[in-house]
Every structure is written in C-alpha cells, then in structure tokens.
C-alpha positions as CSV (number, residue, x, y, z in Angstrom):
1,X,-3.0,-17.5,-4.8
2,X,-2.2,-14.6,-1.6
3,X,-0.7,-11.6,-2.9
4,X,0.4,-9.4,-0.9
5,X,1.4,-5.9,-1.9
6,X,4.1,-3.8,-1.2
7,X,5.2,-0.3,-2.8
8,X,7.3,0.2,-5.0
9,X,9.6,2.3,-3.4
10,X,10.1,-0.7,-1.2
11,X,10.6,-3.4,-3.5
12,X,13.7,-2.1,-5.5
13,X,15.1,-1.0,-2.6
14,X,14.6,-5.7,-2.1
15,X,15.6,-6.0,-5.2
16,X,18.6,-3.4,-5.4
17,X,19.9,-5.7,-1.6
18,X,19.0,-9.1,-3.6
19,X,20.5,-8.3,-6.5
20,X,23.7,-6.4,-5.9
21,X,26.7,-8.1,-6.4
22,X,28.4,-8.2,-3.4
23,X,25.8,-8.9,0.3
24,X,26.7,-7.5,3.2
25,X,27.5,-10.1,6.5
26,X,25.1,-10.1,8.7
27,X,24.4,-9.5,11.5
28,X,22.4,-10.7,13.9
29,X,19.5,-9.0,12.6
30,X,18.7,-11.8,9.9
31,X,14.4,-13.7,10.2
32,X,14.1,-15.0,7.5
33,X,16.7,-16.6,5.0
34,X,14.9,-18.2,1.3
35,X,17.0,-20.4,-0.5
36,X,20.6,-18.6,0.1
37,X,19.6,-14.9,0.1
38,X,19.2,-12.9,3.9
39,X,15.9,-11.5,4.1
40,X,17.0,-8.6,6.8
41,X,15.0,-6.8,10.7
42,X,16.0,-3.6,9.0
43,X,14.1,-4.8,4.9
44,X,11.1,-4.8,8.2
45,X,11.0,-2.2,9.6
46,X,11.6,0.1,6.7
47,X,8.3,-1.2,4.8
48,X,6.3,-0.3,7.6
49,X,7.7,3.3,7.9
50,X,6.7,3.6,4.5
51,X,2.5,1.5,5.7
52,X,1.9,3.5,8.8
53,X,-1.0,1.9,9.1
54,X,-0.4,-1.4,9.2
55,X,1.3,-1.5,12.7
56,X,-2.7,0.4,14.2
57,X,-4.1,-2.3,11.0
58,X,-2.8,-5.0,12.4
59,X,-0.8,-4.8,15.6
60,X,2.2,-7.3,16.7
61,X,1.7,-9.1,13.5
62,X,2.4,-5.9,11.5
63,X,5.5,-7.7,10.8
64,X,4.8,-11.1,10.4
65,X,3.0,-9.6,7.5
66,X,5.1,-7.4,5.7
67,X,7.4,-10.6,5.9
68,X,5.1,-13.2,4.2
69,X,5.3,-10.7,1.5
70,X,8.8,-9.5,1.2
71,X,9.5,-14.0,1.4
72,X,6.8,-13.8,-1.8
73,X,9.2,-11.2,-3.8
74,X,12.1,-13.0,-2.2
75,X,10.8,-16.1,-4.2
76,X,9.5,-14.4,-7.5
77,X,12.8,-11.8,-7.4
78,X,15.0,-15.1,-7.2
79,X,12.4,-16.6,-10.4
80,X,13.3,-13.7,-11.8
81,X,16.2,-13.9,-11.9
82,X,16.6,-16.9,-12.3
83,X,15.4,-16.4,-16.6
84,X,17.0,-13.7,-16.8
85,X,14.6,-11.2,-16.6
86,X,16.4,-8.3,-14.6
87,X,18.4,-7.3,-18.3
88,X,15.6,-6.4,-20.2
89,X,14.4,-3.1,-20.5
90,X,10.5,-3.1,-19.2
91,X,12.8,-4.1,-15.7
92,X,16.0,-2.3,-16.3
93,X,13.1,0.7,-17.3
94,X,11.3,0.3,-13.8
95,X,14.8,0.4,-11.2
96,X,15.8,3.6,-12.6
97,X,12.7,5.1,-12.4
98,X,12.3,4.4,-8.7
99,X,15.6,4.7,-7.7
100,X,15.5,8.4,-10.5
101,X,12.3,8.7,-7.0
102,X,14.4,7.3,-3.9
103,X,16.8,9.8,-4.7
104,X,15.0,13.0,-5.1
105,X,12.4,11.5,-2.0
106,X,15.6,11.2,0.2
107,X,17.3,14.8,-0.9
108,X,13.6,16.4,-0.6
109,X,13.3,14.8,2.8
110,X,16.6,16.0,3.7
111,X,14.9,19.7,3.4
112,X,11.8,20.0,4.8
113,X,14.1,18.5,7.6
114,X,16.0,22.1,7.4
115,X,12.2,23.3,8.9
116,X,12.0,25.2,12.6
117,X,9.8,23.2,14.5
118,X,5.9,25.3,15.7
119,X,6.5,26.9,18.8
120,X,4.2,27.2,21.6
121,X,3.2,31.1,19.9
122,X,2.0,29.6,16.3
123,X,0.8,26.5,18.1
124,X,-1.8,29.2,20.6
125,X,-2.0,31.5,16.7
126,X,-3.1,28.4,14.9
127,X,-5.7,27.8,17.8
128,X,-6.8,31.6,17.8
129,X,-7.4,31.7,14.5
130,X,-9.4,27.8,13.5
131,X,-11.9,28.5,15.8
132,X,-13.8,26.0,14.0
133,X,-11.9,23.4,14.4
134,X,-10.6,24.0,17.7
135,X,-13.3,26.5,20.6
136,X,-16.6,26.1,17.5
137,X,-15.7,22.9,16.5
138,X,-19.4,21.2,15.4
139,X,-20.2,17.7,14.0
140,X,-22.2,18.4,10.7
141,X,-25.0,17.0,9.8
142,X,-25.4,17.8,5.4
143,X,-27.4,16.7,2.9
144,X,-25.6,16.0,-0.5
145,X,-27.3,16.0,-3.6
146,X,-26.4,16.0,-6.5
147,X,-28.0,17.8,-10.4
148,X,-27.6,17.2,-13.4
149,X,-28.0,21.0,-15.7
150,X,-25.8,22.3,-18.3
151,X,-23.1,24.8,-17.6
152,X,-25.3,27.2,-18.7
153,X,-27.6,27.2,-16.2
154,X,-25.6,26.3,-13.3
155,X,-26.3,30.3,-12.1
156,X,-28.9,30.7,-12.0
157,X,-29.9,27.5,-10.0
158,X,-27.0,29.0,-7.9
159,X,-29.2,31.5,-7.2
160,X,-32.3,29.2,-6.8
161,X,-31.0,26.9,-4.6
162,X,-29.3,30.4,-2.4
163,X,-32.5,32.0,-2.3
164,X,-33.7,29.0,-0.5
165,X,-33.5,28.4,3.6
166,X,-34.7,25.1,4.1
167,X,-33.3,21.5,3.5
168,X,-37.9,20.6,2.4
169,X,-37.4,23.8,0.0
170,X,-34.7,22.6,-1.8
171,X,-35.6,19.2,-2.2
172,X,-38.7,20.7,-3.6
173,X,-36.7,23.0,-6.4
174,X,-35.0,20.3,-7.3
175,X,-37.9,18.1,-8.0
176,X,-40.4,20.2,-9.0
177,X,-37.6,20.9,-12.5
178,X,-37.7,16.7,-13.2
179,X,-33.8,17.3,-13.9
180,X,-31.7,14.0,-13.2
181,X,-30.9,14.0,-9.5
182,X,-29.3,11.3,-6.8
183,X,-28.9,12.9,-2.7
184,X,-26.9,10.6,0.4
185,X,-26.5,12.0,3.8
186,X,-23.3,12.7,5.9
187,X,-22.1,13.2,9.2
188,X,-18.7,14.6,9.9
189,X,-16.8,17.0,12.0
190,X,-14.8,19.6,11.2
191,X,-11.7,18.2,11.0
192,X,-13.2,16.0,7.6
193,X,-13.3,18.7,5.6
194,X,-11.6,20.6,3.4
195,X,-10.9,24.3,5.4
196,X,-11.6,26.4,2.6
197,X,-15.6,24.8,2.5
198,X,-15.5,24.4,6.6
199,X,-15.3,27.5,7.3
200,X,-18.3,28.2,5.0
201,X,-20.8,25.3,6.7
202,X,-19.2,26.8,10.2
203,X,-20.9,30.3,9.3
204,X,-24.2,29.0,7.4
205,X,-27.8,28.9,9.3
206,X,-29.3,24.8,9.0
207,X,-31.4,25.1,6.5
208,X,-28.8,27.2,4.0
209,X,-26.6,26.1,1.0
210,X,-23.8,25.6,-0.3
211,X,-23.7,24.9,-4.2
212,X,-20.7,23.5,-6.0
213,X,-20.3,23.1,-9.0
214,X,-19.2,20.3,-11.8
215,X,-18.2,19.2,-15.5
216,X,-22.2,17.8,-15.6
217,X,-23.6,19.7,-13.4
218,X,-24.0,21.4,-8.9
219,X,-23.8,19.1,-6.0
220,X,-25.5,21.5,-3.2
221,X,-25.1,21.2,0.3
222,X,-27.3,21.6,2.0
223,X,-26.4,21.8,5.9
224,X,-29.0,19.9,7.9
225,X,-27.7,20.8,11.5
226,X,-24.9,20.9,13.9
227,X,-23.4,19.0,17.1
228,X,-20.8,21.4,19.6
229,X,-17.8,19.4,20.2
230,X,-15.1,21.6,21.2
231,X,-11.6,21.4,22.3
232,X,-9.2,23.3,24.4
233,X,-6.0,24.2,23.3
234,X,-4.3,21.4,24.9
235,X,-6.0,18.9,24.6
236,X,-5.3,20.5,21.1
237,X,-1.4,21.1,21.4
238,X,-0.6,18.3,19.6
239,X,-2.1,18.3,16.4
240,X,-1.8,21.7,15.7
241,X,2.5,21.1,16.6
242,X,1.8,18.1,13.4
243,X,-0.4,20.0,11.3
244,X,2.3,22.9,11.3
245,X,4.9,20.6,10.8
246,X,4.1,19.3,7.6
247,X,3.0,22.6,6.5
248,X,6.6,24.1,7.4
249,X,7.9,20.5,5.5
250,X,6.0,21.2,2.6
251,X,7.2,25.4,2.3
252,X,10.9,23.9,2.4
253,X,10.4,22.2,-0.4
254,X,8.7,24.0,-2.3
255,X,11.5,26.9,-2.0
256,X,14.5,24.5,-3.2
257,X,12.2,22.6,-5.0
258,X,11.5,26.4,-7.3
259,X,15.6,27.4,-6.3
260,X,16.3,24.3,-8.6
261,X,14.7,24.7,-11.3
262,X,15.6,28.2,-11.6
263,X,18.8,27.6,-11.4
264,X,18.6,24.4,-14.2
265,X,18.0,25.0,-17.4
266,X,14.9,23.3,-18.7
267,X,13.8,22.1,-22.0
268,X,10.8,20.1,-23.6
269,X,10.7,18.0,-26.3
270,X,8.6,16.3,-28.8
271,X,5.0,16.7,-28.1
272,X,5.7,18.3,-24.4
273,X,7.6,21.1,-26.2
274,X,4.6,22.8,-27.8
275,X,3.8,24.1,-24.2
276,X,3.2,22.7,-21.3
277,X,1.0,24.6,-18.7
278,X,0.4,23.4,-14.8
279,X,-1.9,20.8,-14.0
280,X,-4.5,22.0,-12.6
281,X,-7.4,20.7,-10.3
282,X,-9.5,18.6,-11.2
283,X,-13.0,20.2,-10.1
284,X,-14.9,19.7,-6.7
285,X,-17.5,16.2,-7.1
286,X,-18.2,16.0,-3.1
287,X,-18.9,18.8,-0.8
288,X,-16.6,16.1,1.3
289,X,-13.7,16.3,-1.1
C-alpha cells in the first residue's frame, strides 16, 4: 500500500478543516471531493509551502502528488471519525500538541517578519569578511579518517597528527598504531562545509590535517588538494542576502523568546524539578558535520 507522508502541521490542518462542525462554503477552489468532504487548492498550496523541495523535485507534478496524499489522509480521517477515534486520549493529546506548535510557529514567524532586511552595505561587508566563501572560494578534497582511541590517548594523538605534513605520513602513523580505523575521501565546495571548519581548512596547506575529538576517538581531516572557484560580488549578492536575512530573523526570534522567558513564571516539576541544564550539542562525528 502506498503511503504518502505529510508533516504533522499539514495533517492537523486537514483534520481541523474536516472535523469542524461548520464547513466553509465552496469558493470555486475545490480540487477534490472525498465522499462529501472537500479538499481545496489552498490546502494543496499550504502543503507545498511547507515542503518546497517537492516542487523542485517533481515540478508541476508536485501538486498532484500532494493532492493524492491529501485524499488518502481524508479517507483515513473519515474512517477514524466513523470509529470515534477523534475522542481518544492519544488523538486529543496529539492535536493539542500540534495546535500549540502551529500557534508558536505563527507567533515566531510574525516576530521574524520584523527583522530589517540587509542593504547593499551589509552585503558588501559580508562578501569582504568571508573571502573563503567568495573571492577565495575553493573545492576541497579531504581524506576523513576515524580512529578509535581512548580519551586519555587523544591529546598525544592530536600532537602526533599535527606533526605530519603529508597524507602518506598520516596514513603511516595510523597504520603503525594498529588501532581500528576507517577512512573515506570527500570532495566539497566551500559553502558545503561548516563555516568554523571551512576557516580552518582554508588556512591549511595540502597534506596538513585537522583533528576533531568525538566520544569514541578522533576524526582526522587531511587536506589532499584544493581547486579555486571564486565568485564575484554580483553573483554572490542573492545568496548573501538570503543568509543575512535568515540570520536576522533568527536573532529577532531569539530576542523575542528571551523577553517572553524573562517575563514569565516557569516552574519545573516532577523528574525535571531537580535542575535542568541547556541541551548541549553532540560531538562532531565527521569533519563535514
């Protein structure tokens, strides 16, 4: 059986429309009738907006793909209502959680819309401050080698690898140790590398390595070679504008949420009452992640 997966927000939107006691009158935008229930073009468009990659992958067929998925959802929703499943604790809890998520996202979207758009000066500064992405943009060929070592041995290994000056030397050091290791070669353009790592690789000479720690050992990223592929300011402007816009939107949302936290009374209870710390990121398992 073919299953078309939609996000929880899209699913809730469909359920809210279908389950409401008073349905909106048809406005000429109905694209399907499932028994007596309508699916509108607005629902199709809403799903496409939430999943923009679909249009890129399928082109004009994306709308038909989404519509067929909505039809299957509506059939399942009708069957669920016939079995009185909408009043089950599990469904009620899921709908309450999804409703909260929708409201929170709408509030944060409205906060983000207040962010000031970047101007030409902002774009110029970003272009000049990140030569590794534009003027000196390169394609990097990197050997990534994961070596299993204990945390106590990691500092010595880091020094040993940093003393090497070629890929052959790195491979020999690892081979001579007899420790379990896996390796792969990857080719990535500058913009596909995390910015913090990109700055480090941009300063390396071929044959030299970066060493990253992870819980079960080290990841050694050895720069094999690079190929220049610079981008001028005109061609970079649109991408820079998108980056700065997203960055400013995130900042505005973060400030708004912090203001809400400061003005709220939040009390942790139960198993979380003993003290909660902010979540920490997992150690990098790859030189490109």
